[in-house]
N, C-alpha and C positions, 0 to 999 in steps of 0.2 A: 343657725339663728336661734334665738331664745324664745321660749313660751309662745304666746300668740302676738302677732304684730297688730297694734291698734291703729287703724287708719283714721285719720282725722277728716271729718266731714266739713266741706266748705272751706278748706285752706287754699289760699291763693298764692301770690308771689311773695318773695322774701322782703322784709324790711327789718332794719335794726331797731332794737328797743333802747331808748335813750336812758342814760344815767344808770345802767346796770353795774352793780359792783359785787359780783359773785365772789364769795370767799373760797369756793372750790369749783373746779371744772375738770373735764377729762384732760389727760396729758396730751401734749402734742405728739402726733405720729412721727415727728422728727426727733423726739427726745431720745437720747441714748438708752434710757431705761426700757424703752419699748422692745428692744432686741436683746436684753440681757436678763430677762426675768426667768428664773429657774423653774417656775411653775407652768410655763407656756406649753409643755408637752401634754398637760392634762386639763387645762382650763382655757376658755376663750375670754379674752379681755377686749377692751375697747379704747380707742384713741380718736382724736379729731385732727384733721389735716388743715393746711393753710386756707383751703377753700370752704371750711366749715362743713365738711362731710365726715361722718363718723364711720370708722373702719373697725372690723374685728381683727385681732391679730393673735398669732401664735408663733410657732417657730418660723423664722424667716421674716417676721415683721408684718406690717399692714400691707394689704394688697387691694387693688381696685375691685376684685371679685367679692370682697367682704364689706362693701359699702352698704349701710343701712338704708332701706327705702323709706317712703313716706310713713310717718307714724309718730307716736309719743313714746318716749323711752325714759326709764329710770335706771340709774346706775349707782352702785356703791363707790363713792369717791376713793376710799382707801384701797379697795381691791380692783377697781375698774371693771367689776363684774356687772352684768345686766340683771335686773330684777323683774320678775313677771308681774304685770298688773292684773287686777281682778281678784276674784275670790280664791283662785288657785295659787296665788302668789304667796311667797314666804319672805319675811323681812330679815330673819336672822338677827345679827347684832348691829345692823346698819342704820339704826334709827336717826343718828345724828350725822350721818355721812352721805345723805341722799343728794343726788344732782339730777336735774330734769331737763330733757331736751325735746324740742318739737321739730320734726323734719318735714319738709315740703315735697311736692312731686318731683322737684329737680334734685332731691336728695341733699339739699343744703339745709343745715340745721341751726337753730337758735336756742341758746340756753334760756330757760324760762322759769316761772314760779307757779305754785298752785297747790291744790290738794290732790292726792292720789290714793287709790284703794289698793292695798296689797294684803290679801287674805280676807277671810270672812269678817265683816263688821270691823275691819281694821283700816283706819285712815291715817294719813301722814301729811303734814304740811312741809313744803319745800320752799324756803325763802332764799333771798340773795345772800343772807348771812348765816344760813344753816337750816337744819331740818329737825323734825321730832314728831312724835305720835300725837294724835288729837282724837278726842271722843266727841262725836256729834251730840249736841244738846238734845236729850230725849224728852225734856219736860215741856213739850209744846203740844198744842192741839192740832188736829189734822186740818189745817187751813193755811192760808198764805201769810199768817201773821209772823213778823220778825220784829216784835216790838220791845225786845230786851235792849237795855242801854248799851250792852256790849256785844250785840249779836251781828251787826252789819259786817259782812265779810267772813262770817263763821258758818260752820255746818250745823244743821239741825236734823233730827230724826223723828219722824212721825210714828205713831203706834203701828202703822202699816209697814214699818221698817224702811220706808222710802227715805233716802238721804237727800236733803235739799241744801242749797246755798242761799243765804240771805243777801238779796240785792238791794233792798230798801227796807225801811221800817215796816213796810206792809206787803212786801213781795219777795217770794223765794222761787227758785227754779230747781227741779229735780235732776239728779244725775242722769236719769234715763232720757231727759228731754234734750236730745242732741241739737246743738246750734250755737250761735254766738249771742251773748246777752250783755247787758250793761249794768255794772254796779253803779247805782245812782247816788246813794247817800254816802257820807263820810264813813270810812272803815273804822270801826271801833273795837273789833274783836282782838283779844290778845293772841299773838302768834299767827295772825292772819297773813297769808302770803301776798295779799293784795294791799299794797301800801298806799295806793292812790285812789281818788275818786275816779269813776268812769272807766275802769279797766274793762276791756273786752274779755269775756270768759267763754270758752267752748267746753261742752260737757259730754262725758261718756262715763268711763270708770275713773274719771278725774275731772277736776275743775281747774283749768290753767289759763294763764294770760295768753291770749292768742297773738303770738308774735308774727304770724305769717299772713294775716289778713291784709290785702292790698290797701295801700293808702288811697283813700277816696272819700267822697261824701256818702253817708249811709242814712237809711231810715231807722228810727228806733221807735218801736210800738210803745205808746204811752202806758198801756195796760200790762202787757207781758214782758216788756223790756227787751224783747228779741230784736236783734240787729239784722237787717236785710239790705240787699242792694236796691238801688232806686228803681230799676226796671222790674225786678222781682216784686217789689212792693206795689208798683203801679198795676201789675197784671193779676194780683190776687185780690181777694175781697175784703182786705183789712179796712177798718174805718179810718185808720191813720193815713191820710193822703200825702203826708210829708211835705207840707208847705215849709216846714223847718227841717233842716238837715243837720247832721253832726259829721264833722270831719274826724275820721278814725284813722289812726296811724300809730305805729310803734306800740300797739297794745293799749292805746288810750283814745278817748273821744272828747272832742270839744264842740261846742255849739258853733255853727256857721252863721256869721253875721254878714249882712249885705250893707255896705256903706251907702248913705244917701247919694243920689246923683250929684256929681261935682262939676262945677263950671271950669275947674282947673284942667288945662291940657296936660297930658303925660309929660314928665320932666325929661331933660337930657342930662346924661352923666357929666358931672364935672367934679373930680375928686376934691377940689379946693372949696367948692361952693354948693354942691348938690350930691353928696355921697350916696344918698338913698337910691339913686338911679344907676349906680355903678356896679357892674359885675365884678366878681373877684379877680384880682390880678394887679399888675403893675402898670402905672400910667406915667407919662412924662409931659410936663407942662412948662411953658416959659415963665418968666418972672411976672407976666401980666395975667397968669392963670388961664392961659389959652393953650389948647393942645398943640404940641409940636407936630408938624405935618411932614417934615423932611429931615434929612441928615443935619444935625445941628452942632453948634459949638458946645464944649464941655462945661463951660463956666456960666452959662446963662439959663440953666434949666433946674427944675425941681422934679423929684420923683415921689409918687405916692403909691402906697400899697393899700388896696381896698378889700375889705371883707364883703361878702356878697350882699349888696344893697343895704348895708348897715352903717359902716363907718370907713373912713379913709385916713391914713396917717402919713405925714410927710416923713420919708425915710432917707432923704438926700444925705444927711450927715451921719447916718448909721449903717448903711448897707453898702456892700462891695460885691461886685460880680456882674454876671450877665442876666438880665431880666427879660423874660418874654413880654412883649408889648401887648397889653390887653385892650388897647384902643383899636378895635377891629376896622375902623374906618381908614386908619393910616398904617396898619400893620403890614400890608403888602409892600409898602415903600420903606418903612423903618420897622422891621420885625423884632428888633432887639434894642434894649437900653443897656448901655455900658456904664457902670459906676466904678471908678478906680479907687485904690487905697487912699488917694488924696481927697476922696469924696467929691469928685467932679463927675457929673453924669451927662452923657450925650446919647442921642439917638443914632443908631447905626444901621446901615444897609446890610443885606446878605453878604457875609464875608466872601472875598474872592478866593482866599486860600482854601485848599481842600486837603492839606496834609500838615502835620505838626512840624515836619522838618523845615518848612518854609516860614511858619508863623510863630513857632516857639511855644514853650510851656506856658499854660495859663491862658491861652488864646482860644477864641471861638472860631471853629471852621465849619464849612458846609461841604459834605460829601454824601449826597442823597438825603442826609439828615443833618440837623445841627448837632455838633459834637464839641466837647471840651477837651483840649489837650492837657494831659496830666504830666507830660514831659515832652522832650523834643521828638518823640517817636509815636507814643501811644495816646489814644483818645477814648473817651467814653460818651455814650449817647445820653441824652437829657430826658428821656421819657420813662426812666425807671429810677425810683427814689433810692439813693445811697449816698454815702459820704466817702470822699477820696482824699488821699495825700497828693497834693499837686506840687511838683518841684518848684522851689523858689529860685532856682537858677534859670531865670526866664528872660526872653527877649521881648515879651509882651508888656509886662509891668502892670497888669490890671490888678492883681491881688496883692502884690508886694513888689517893692523894688528888688532888682536882682541881688541875690546873696550867694552864699556858698552852695556848691553843687549838692552838698549833703543835706541841706535844709528843705523843709516841706511846710506848706500851709495846708489847712483842712478846708475843703470846699464841699458844701452840701448840695446835691442835686435833688430837687423837690419832686421829680417825676412829672412835672407839668411844663417843663421846658426851661426852667430857670436854674442857675447855679450861683450860690452865694458863699462868701467867706464865713467860716465859723470862728467865733471868738475862742481863743485858747486861754487857759489859766496856767501860770507857771507851776511846774511840778506835775501837771497832768500826764497820765500814761494812756497810750492807745496801742492797738494791735491791728496790723493790716496784712492782707494776703499778698501773694506775688503780684496781683494786678493793682496794688495800692488801694484796694477797697477796704475800708475799716470794717472790722468784724463787730457787729452790733446786735444781731438778731439771735433768738434762741436756737434757730436751726443751724447756727454757726458754732454751737458748743462743740468743743474738742477739735475745732479746726486750728491747725498750726499757722503761725505767722511770725512777723517780725515786730518786736517791741519798739515803740517810739516814745520819747519824752519831750515835753514842751518846755520852752523857756519863757512862755507868755506871748510870743509872737510867731515863732516857728518851732518845729519839732525835728529831732534827728533820731536816727536809729540808735538803739541802746542794746548792745549785744552782750553786756556783762552783768546787768542787774539780776539778782537771783531772789525769788520770793513770789509773793502774791500781790499784784498791783490792781488797784481799782481801775476799771475800764471807764474812762471819762466819756466815751461815746455811747455807752449803753446804760441800761437801768437795771434795777434789781430783779425784774421779771424776765430778762433776756440773758445776757452774758455779763454779769456785773464784775467779774474778775478776770484777770490775766494771770495764768500760772506760768512762771518762768523757772525752769529747773536747771540745776547745774549739770553740765556735761563733762566728759573727760577731755574735751578739747580746750586748750588754753591759748591765750593771746597776751601780748605785752602792751601795756598802756602806761605811759609815763614811767617807764623802767620797771613797773610792777607786772608780774605774771599773774593773770587772773583767769578764772573759769569763763568759758563762753556759755551763754544761756540757750535754752530751747523753749519756746513759748507757745502757748495755746490759749484760746478763749474758753472760759468755763462757765457753765450755768450755776445757779445758786446751789452750793454743795450740801446735800443732806448728810453725806459724809460718813466714811468709816473712821472711827475714833482711833487713829494710830499716830505715832510720832510724826510731827511735821505737817499734819493734815489741817486744812481749813474746813470748818463745817458751819452750818447754819441750822440751829435748832430753835429759831426765833430771833436769835442774835448771832452775829459772826463771832467765832472763837477759833483759836489756834491751839492745837495740842502740842505741848512742848516736851512731853514724855509719854509713857504708855498710859497714864491715868489722869494727867492734869491738863486742863485747858485754861487759856487766859483770854480775856475780853479783847476784842479788836475794835479800834476806832474811838472808844470812849475817852481815852487819854493817851498821850505819848508815853511809851515805855520801852525798855530793852529787856530781853530775856535770853537765858541760855537754853538752847534746844538740843536734846540728846542727839549725838552723831552716831550712835551704835546701830541705828536703823536708817536705811536709805530713804530719802524724801526729796522734795523739791529743793531743799537746802543742801543736801549731801548726796552726791551721785553714788558713791560707794561707801557702805557702812564701815566704821572702824570699831575698835574694841570698846568695851564698856567704860564709862567714866569720862569720855571726851564730849565736848560741846562746841557748837557754833553760836555766835551771838546774832539775834535778829532784832531789828528795830521796828516798832509799830508806831505809826503816826496817827494824828487825829482824823486824817482823811481815810483811814482804813488800809493804807499800804503796809505790807509786812516784808521787810527787805533784810536779807542777810548782810550784816555789817561788812563793808569793804575792808580789805586787809589794810590795817593801819600800823601793824608792828608793835602795838601796845602790849608790853610783856605781861603786866599784871592788871587784872580787873577784879571787881568785888561785887558779890551778889548775896542776897538773902538765901540761905542754904535750902530752905523748904520751897519757897515760891520760885526760886531761880531768877528773880528780878535783879537786873544789873543796875548799879548806880555809879556814874562817873563822878570824879571829884569836882566839887563846886555845883553839882546839879541840885535842883530843888528837892528837898526831903532827904538828901544824901546823908547828912549828919544825923538827923532824927531817926532814920531807919537803920543806919549801919554802924554808928559810932557811939561810944559811951566812955567818958573819962579819957578821951584822947586815944582810944584804941577800938578795935572791932568789937561789936556787941556779940554776946553769945547767940548763936543761930545765924551768923553770917560767915562767909568764907572768902578766902583769896583764891583766885584761879590764875594759873600761869600758862602762857602761850607755849604750845608744843606743836611740832611737826610730826606726823605719824605716817609710816609706810611710804615716805617720800611724797605724800600728797601735798599739793600747794595751798590747800585751804587752811586758814588759821583755826586750829583747834585749841580749846582751852581745857585744862585738867585741874581739878581741885588741888590746891597746894597745901592747905591746912584747914581745919575746922575748929570753930570755937564752941 
């Protein structure tokens, strides 16, 4: 463990801080880089797991024995090294890479913002968007005045060397005054880590947003601005008797108001007429806006989805699947709502079937728990969020009418008991493991699976596409791409012999800059040779990629001077062009961009006076070493 551990006084249970948008954070303990760092024999680094607990890790990765206890911790984002707080600390070159965490007694940690002291008279701000050094304003008198126009939320330093934080235009608090306080006035200081009014601050060798104070009503002393619990305030001798309270949650406080007594009786939920009294979930009503109370016909009902006591939306014409009935009064009789691909919704009783062999793919069964059949044999539970490929060769017909045995639809399980059809776009790519679960989370990086391509309604396995495909089921922070490499196994499709692919989900690639590598240095790029990279996704284009180095596009390297053609589309897919038998192609010699005849900009970039421009070349199709890949070799140069 590093330095001294700073235990936070008065921290209670964990709450999440709303609207945090941190530009940097600790790496996931599931990240492949955690176990591949060459410096781990001599240094101790830190990562955060899926339960928001921080581990130290070295050779062998993160272990439970290395979980950080309650305290406040500062790390260098670049190196993942811990920095010691207080006068004995040293910042090194990390001033713009600091990240700050607050850990509770349960060892669960929240990333936060604030001022921290690292070294003698050396303070730093840590904000959601970055960090830097700050010098407390020393041009103040030894009193509580913070009357500068830009001082609220800033640090000041008295002649006694005591560092204070300005809470209001007339009140500050010293770093040594441990407790929770309220920033009352609008924050005006430049680079203040406190971007809102009324942030709760806890003090020691730091001033930070207190993310771990339990959500509750609190007393705020009008003079000192200290925040205390109601019972604590009642039992001490403060003059503030807390007739008025503040609701403190997620690091912020708001005034508690009590509505005047109303003569209106509490309302009853009705999604069509009184959404504000409806809990979150799905409800089924008949055409007269009355709750359905028994198993009902499919064509006389409406289904609503309600946000928690805010609004409800009629989803009858847009949703397909099995919806857990949120109407607790009738849920024992009709636990589920079934909406088919024809957009007819009915209330259903507990299914009698307990196996997929009798009910078919896409059906709901009950076998100690409610489960969804993803084919005629296998099922998945509905209490864990995930997306699955469900066979469209179905006897149930809920999600789609029966189609080919090789077709699949995508169904999202929300983890709350419902399973709904996901809309697909034509040309989307997905990757699924052997259980037919889509690979979407960052902890699935480097996991192998099967590639699937959508035609807009269903998707089928794609075992021949080679390249980097955008993962339509994930986002840029998880596994945004699917890498499908060429293998030495071939198959015959439509009389053509082609390579079989081997695919895996990949995280955003920081990347080694080698031939055929996809990297992201702020934007996605593809290296087409040892030194040149081209933009990905900005526009559609085709390029020659060197084949003398093995890559995703070329399983076995061939001699210098041979190329394969890759096509980049505006969705960010990078695909080795299928074998077309086109004998001659033409490209700009330097950039290796390929232009087909009749293509936009073909003439302006490639031709002059009816022949090839200087700086463009003809490439001719060659087979090398008996390999079945189409390789091109420069035929002449102008």
